[in-house]
C-alpha positions in Angstrom: 106.1 39.4 74.9 103.1 41.4 76.1 101.3 41.1 79.4 98.2 43.1 80.4 97.6 44.3 84.0 94.5 46.0 85.3 95.3 48.8 87.7 93.3 49.7 90.8 95.8 51.7 92.7 99.5 52.4 93.5 100.1 48.9 94.9 99.4 47.3 91.5 101.9 49.7 89.8 104.5 48.9 92.4 104.0 45.2 92.0 104.3 45.4 88.1 107.5 47.4 88.2 108.9 45.5 91.2 108.5 42.2 89.3 111.1 43.3 86.7 114.7 42.5 87.3 116.7 45.1 89.1 118.8 46.0 86.1 115.5 47.4 84.5 114.0 49.0 87.6 115.7 49.6 90.9 113.3 50.0 93.9 113.2 53.8 93.6 111.7 53.5 90.1 108.8 51.4 91.4 108.1 53.9 94.2 108.5 56.9 91.8 105.9 55.6 89.4 103.5 54.2 92.0 103.5 57.5 93.9 103.0 59.7 90.9 100.9 58.0 88.3 97.3 59.3 88.7 94.1 57.4 89.0 93.5 57.9 85.3 95.8 55.0 84.7 93.6 51.9 84.8 95.6 49.5 82.7 99.3 48.9 81.9 100.5 46.8 79.0 104.1 45.5 79.6 106.1 45.1 76.4 109.3 43.1 77.0 112.3 43.0 74.6 111.5 46.4 73.2 114.1 47.9 70.9 114.5 51.5 71.9 116.5 53.5 69.3 117.8 56.1 71.8 119.1 53.5 74.1 120.6 51.4 71.2 122.5 54.5 70.0 124.1 54.8 73.5 124.5 51.0 73.8 126.5 50.5 70.6 128.7 53.5 71.2 129.3 53.2 74.9 127.8 50.3 76.9 128.9 47.6 74.5 132.5 48.8 74.9 132.5 48.4 78.7 133.7 45.5 80.7 130.3 45.0 82.3 127.7 43.2 80.3 124.5 45.2 79.4 121.5 43.9 77.7 120.5 45.5 74.3 116.7 45.6 74.8 114.4 47.5 77.0 111.0 47.1 78.7 108.2 49.5 77.7 105.1 50.2 79.9 102.1 51.4 77.9 99.6 53.4 80.1 95.9 53.3 79.4 92.8 54.8 80.8 89.6 52.8 81.6 87.7 50.5 79.3 90.7 49.0 77.5 91.6 45.3 77.7 94.0 42.8 76.0 92.7 39.3 75.9 95.7 37.9 73.9 98.3 39.3 71.6 96.5 37.9 68.5 93.3 39.8 69.3 95.1 43.0 70.1 93.8 45.8 72.3 90.1 46.6 72.3 87.5 48.8 73.9 85.2 46.8 76.2 82.6 49.4 76.7 81.9 53.1 76.0 82.1 54.6 72.6 80.6 53.0 69.5 83.6 52.4 67.2 81.7 51.1 64.2 82.1 54.4 62.2 85.5 55.3 63.4 89.0 54.0 63.2 89.5 51.8 66.3 93.1 53.1 66.7 91.7 56.7 67.0 89.4 55.5 69.8 92.2 53.7 71.5 94.5 56.8 71.2 92.0 58.8 73.2 92.5 56.3 76.0 96.2 56.0 75.6 98.2 57.9 78.2 101.7 57.4 76.9 104.6 55.1 77.6 107.6 54.7 79.9 110.7 52.9 78.7 112.9 51.1 81.3 116.5 50.6 80.1 118.8 47.9 81.6 121.4 50.2 83.0 121.1 49.2 86.7 120.2 52.7 87.7 118.6 55.9 86.4 116.5 53.4 84.4 113.8 55.5 82.8 114.7 56.1 79.1 112.8 57.8 76.3 109.2 58.3 77.5 106.2 60.3 76.5 103.6 60.6 79.4 100.4 62.4 79.1 99.9 65.2 81.8 96.6 63.4 82.6 98.6 60.4 83.7 100.4 62.2 86.5 99.1 63.5 89.8 98.7 67.2 90.2 99.8 68.4 86.8 97.8 71.4 85.6 98.5 74.3 83.2 99.3 75.1 79.6 101.8 72.7 78.2 103.7 72.3 74.9 102.8 68.9 73.5 103.0 66.9 70.3 101.5 63.7 69.0 104.1 60.9 69.1 103.4 57.9 66.9 103.5 54.6 68.8 103.3 51.1 67.2 102.1 48.3 69.5 100.5 44.9 68.6 99.6 46.2 65.1 98.0 49.3 66.5 99.2 52.8 65.6 98.5 55.0 68.6 99.3 58.6 69.5 101.0 59.5 72.7 100.3 63.2 73.5 102.9 64.9 75.7 106.5 66.2 75.8 109.4 63.8 75.6 111.4 63.1 78.7 114.0 60.7 80.1 116.5 60.4 83.0 120.1 61.2 82.2 122.5 58.3 81.8 125.1 60.1 84.0 128.0 58.1 82.5 127.4 59.2 78.9 125.1 62.2 79.2 124.2 65.0 81.6 121.1 67.1 82.3 121.9 69.6 79.5 122.2 66.8 76.9 118.8 65.5 78.0 117.2 69.0 77.8 118.6 69.4 74.3 117.4 66.0 73.3 113.8 66.5 74.6 113.4 69.8 72.8 114.8 68.4 69.5 112.7 65.2 69.8 109.6 67.5 70.3 110.5 69.4 67.1 111.0 66.3 65.0 107.6 65.0 66.0 105.7 68.3 65.8 107.3 69.7 62.6 108.2 67.6 59.6 111.1 69.8 58.5 113.2 68.8 61.5 115.2 65.6 61.5 115.3 63.2 64.4 118.5 63.1 66.5 119.3 60.2 68.9 120.8 60.8 72.3 124.3 59.7 71.3 124.3 61.9 68.2 123.5 64.9 70.4 126.4 64.2 72.8 128.7 64.2 69.7 127.3 67.4 68.2 128.4 69.4 71.3 132.0 69.0 70.2 133.8 69.6 66.9 135.3 66.1 67.3 134.2 62.7 68.7 134.5 63.2 72.5 134.7 59.5 73.3 133.1 58.1 76.4 134.1 60.4 79.3 133.8 63.9 77.9 130.0 64.1 77.5 129.4 63.1 81.1 131.8 65.8 82.3 129.3 68.5 81.5 127.9 70.8 78.8 128.5 74.5 78.6 125.8 76.9 77.4 127.9 77.6 74.2 127.9 73.9 73.5 124.1 73.6 73.9 123.9 76.6 71.5 126.1 74.7 69.1 123.8 71.6 69.3 120.7 73.6 68.4 122.4 75.3 65.5 123.8 72.1 64.1 120.4 70.5 64.1 118.7 73.1 62.0 117.3 75.7 64.4 118.5 79.2 65.1 119.1 79.5 68.8 118.6 82.9 70.5 120.6 83.3 73.7 119.0 85.6 76.3 120.9 86.2 79.6 119.2 87.5 82.7 120.5 91.0 83.5 119.7 93.1 86.5 116.2 93.8 85.4 114.6 90.4 85.8 111.2 91.6 84.7 112.5 92.2 81.2 114.0 88.8 81.1 110.8 87.1 82.3 108.7 88.9 79.8 110.9 87.4 77.0 110.7 83.9 78.7 106.9 84.0 78.7 106.7 85.6 75.2 108.7 82.7 73.6 107.1 80.0 75.8 103.6 81.1 74.9 104.7 81.1 71.2 105.1 77.3 71.6 108.9 77.2 71.7 110.3 75.0 74.4 113.2 76.8 76.1 116.6 75.5 77.2 117.2 77.0 80.7 120.6 77.1 82.3 120.7 77.2 86.1 124.3 77.8 86.8 124.1 78.0 90.6 122.5 74.6 90.6 124.9 73.2 87.9 121.8 72.1 86.1 119.7 72.6 83.0 116.0 71.9 82.2 113.6 72.4 79.3 110.8 74.9 80.1 107.6 73.5 78.5 104.6 75.2 80.1 103.1 77.5 82.6 100.7 77.1 85.5 98.5 80.2 85.9 97.4 81.6 89.3 93.7 81.4 90.0 93.9 84.8 91.6 95.2 88.2 90.4 98.9 88.5 91.1 98.8 92.3 90.9 99.5 93.9 94.3 98.9 97.6 95.1 98.2 100.4 92.7 99.7 100.1 89.2 99.6 102.6 86.4 100.3 100.4 83.4 99.2 97.0 82.1 101.2 94.3 83.9 103.2 91.7 81.9 101.5 88.3 81.8 104.2 86.5 83.9 102.8 88.3 87.0 99.7 86.1 86.6 101.7 82.9 86.7 102.2 80.6 89.7 104.9 78.4 88.2 106.7 77.4 85.1 106.4 73.8 84.0 109.7 72.1 83.2 111.0 68.8 81.8 113.7 67.9 84.3 115.7 64.7 84.1 115.8 64.6 88.0 112.0 64.5 88.4 109.1 63.1 86.4 108.0 65.3 83.6 105.9 68.5 84.1 107.5 69.5 87.4 106.8 72.9 88.7 109.4 75.7 88.9 107.9 78.3 91.3 107.9 81.9 90.3 109.2 82.9 93.7 111.5 81.1 96.1 109.6 79.8 99.1 110.9 80.0 102.7 111.9 76.3 102.5 114.5 75.8 99.8 112.8 72.8 98.1 112.7 72.4 94.4 113.6 74.9 91.6 112.6 78.6 91.4 112.5 80.9 88.4 115.1 82.9 90.3 117.6 80.1 89.6 117.5 80.7 85.8 120.6 82.5 84.5 119.9 82.3 80.8 117.7 80.7 78.2 118.2 79.4 74.7 115.3 79.7 72.3 115.6 77.4 69.3 113.8 79.5 66.6 112.9 78.8 63.0 114.9 80.9 60.5 112.1 83.4 59.6 111.8 85.1 63.0 114.0 88.2 63.0 112.1 90.6 65.3 113.0 89.8 68.9 110.8 89.8 71.9 112.8 92.6 73.4 111.7 94.9 70.6 108.1 93.7 70.9 108.3 94.7 74.6 109.3 98.2 73.6 106.4 98.5 71.2 104.0 97.1 73.7 105.0 99.5 76.4 104.3 102.5 74.1 101.2 101.2 72.3 98.8 103.5 74.1 100.7 106.5 72.7 101.2 105.0 69.3 97.5 104.1 68.7 95.4 106.9 70.0 92.5 105.7 67.8 92.0 102.6 69.9 90.4 102.2 73.4 92.8 100.4 75.7 91.9 99.0 79.2 92.1 101.5 82.1 95.6 102.5 83.0 95.3 101.2 86.6 95.9 97.5 85.9 95.2 95.0 83.2 97.5 92.6 81.4 99.6 92.7 78.3 100.6 89.5 76.6 102.6 88.9 73.4 103.7 85.8 71.5 104.6 84.5 68.0 102.1 82.6 65.9 101.8 81.8 62.2 99.6 83.8 59.8 97.7 80.6 59.1 96.9 80.1 62.8 95.8 83.7 63.1 93.5 83.4 60.1 92.1 80.2 61.5 91.4 81.9 64.8 89.5 84.7 63.0 87.6 82.1 61.0 86.7 79.9 64.0 85.7 82.9 66.1 83.9 84.8 63.3 81.0 85.7 65.6 83.5 87.9 67.6 84.4 90.1 64.6 82.8 92.4 62.1 82.8 90.5 58.7 84.8 93.4 57.2 87.6 92.7 59.7 87.6 88.9 59.0 87.8 89.6 55.2 90.7 92.2 55.7 92.7 89.6 57.7 92.1 86.9 55.1 93.3 89.2 52.3 96.3 90.9 53.9 99.6 89.7 52.5 101.3 89.0 55.8 104.5 87.1 56.5 104.5 83.5 57.7 105.2 84.4 61.3 103.7 87.3 63.2 103.9 88.7 66.7 100.5 89.2 68.5 100.2 91.7 71.4 97.1 91.6 73.5 95.7 93.9 76.2 93.0 93.0 78.6 91.5 94.5 81.8 91.7 92.4 84.9 88.1 91.3 84.4 88.6 90.5 80.8 91.7 88.4 81.6 89.7 86.3 84.0 87.2 85.6 81.2 89.9 85.1 78.5 88.8 88.2 76.6 90.9 90.8 74.8 90.3 94.6 74.5 93.1 95.5 72.0 95.2 93.4 69.7 98.3 94.5 67.7 99.9 92.3 65.0 103.5 92.8 64.1 105.7 91.4 61.3 108.0 88.8 63.0 110.3 89.0 59.9 110.8 92.8 60.4 114.2 94.3 61.2 114.8 95.7 64.7 115.3 99.1 63.0 111.9 99.2 61.4 109.9 102.1 62.8 106.5 100.6 62.0 106.7 96.8 61.9 102.8 96.6 62.0 100.3 94.6 60.1 97.2 95.6 62.0 95.9 96.9 65.3 92.3 96.8 66.5 89.7 97.0 69.3 86.0 96.3 69.1 85.2 99.5 67.2 88.2 100.4 65.1 90.8 98.6 63.0 94.1 100.0 61.6 95.5 98.1 58.6 98.9 98.4 57.1 98.3 96.9 53.7 101.8 97.5 52.5 105.0 97.7 54.6 107.3 99.4 52.1 109.2 102.7 52.4 109.7 105.1 55.3 106.3 106.8 55.2 104.0 103.9 55.8 100.3 104.7 56.1 97.5 102.7 57.7 93.9 102.5 56.6 91.3 103.0 59.4 88.3 100.7 59.3 85.2 101.3 61.4 83.7 98.1 62.9 80.2 97.1 63.7 79.5 95.6 67.1 80.0 91.8 67.1 77.8 89.2 68.8 80.4 88.3 71.3 83.7 89.6 72.8 86.8 88.3 71.2 89.2 86.0 73.1 92.9 85.5 73.3 94.5 82.8 71.1 95.5 79.7 73.0 96.6 77.4 70.1 100.3 77.1 71.1 99.8 75.4 74.5 97.4 72.5 75.4 95.6 73.1 78.6 95.2 70.5 81.3 93.0 70.9 84.3 94.8 68.5 86.7 
């Protein structure tokens, strides 16, 4: 059964959720959604008797075995922006004004107005199950966020929900660490076809070499067990612990995050775990006092953005702990797990070493002044790098574009960018270095190319101990060249 509701404000949202039986939505759920859904949500389609596969996996393996009686089906709330209406189920959803859809698939037009969905499960508490909510649908969310398009079928329409998967923990069958693992793996299965889909109950079982039964999953999840889950599901988890030098740790956090890899973060002092999925940049320079070297990019961040089962998605984890101990801080992180694909062998720690000595290594290039600036590094694919050069061809000498297209690079590359303070504010780059992400940590020269606006250094072959680069002189381009932003989607808030 489907019921359409127009939304004019929080009171309408509270009334819709409040009208459901308490087993689907306790009072706190109505308040949570009413207080946090943004004004962009102008319509909600309530879908009753929804079969949610993640809840069903837990239901059949746990709730159905309990003395209490639990329902098998859920309620799903579909969130829409303006100009969408449902007259009756037979007619389906339609646009009432705005874009001309005659020459376009109506589902594509509806998807642009679709702000995701919220599943309410009949567990009597902690009701929000598998959900994908657009950052646009929540108040105050801004920054670069890892997202994917999640296919949603409703009333014969095939829509796309853009966001990062999230749910509350069940508490009696899963904990925060299970949910963090689930959200990362569900993102991978939606974003990349090579990764299989794993349901919540399957993930709780993967943490152990045996079937743990009902109570063990809810008792907790050690970091090594989370590592086991990621390995068992086809990724290659890299464990990075925070040592005394927190700056080196944070550089690696940001390097992998800006590569588009969601991070499993262990917060031991809080007995908690979250998935790091984005970053909110500061509007102002975070550099303080005189500096003699380019600053790592994390110093320009105001907060990390996390998927936390105890808050709605895209919560902020502040870079520095405030005077009032409210919410999470980056200082709470003790370690991260990075679920990597199998072809990335060169770690961020080695890239950091190269980036710190680049001015000495590449005397042919003109770096930003020593007193400030920003250095940034991240993984991308060679295909994405070439697409950037093709799309931004006006920023490059044609000889440079041709060289990048013809170089036999590996599938994954590390990109290191240097910008002055002024260039950073404009999104511009002064010097770029591209490294082989499949290189060994013992490679002395893991380079593919390095260039500024006037000179390019090309390593056409990376064989043998005495590798030689080719120097290419570049003609001035029409425009400056800009940093690559393809791994994170940016939301203004």
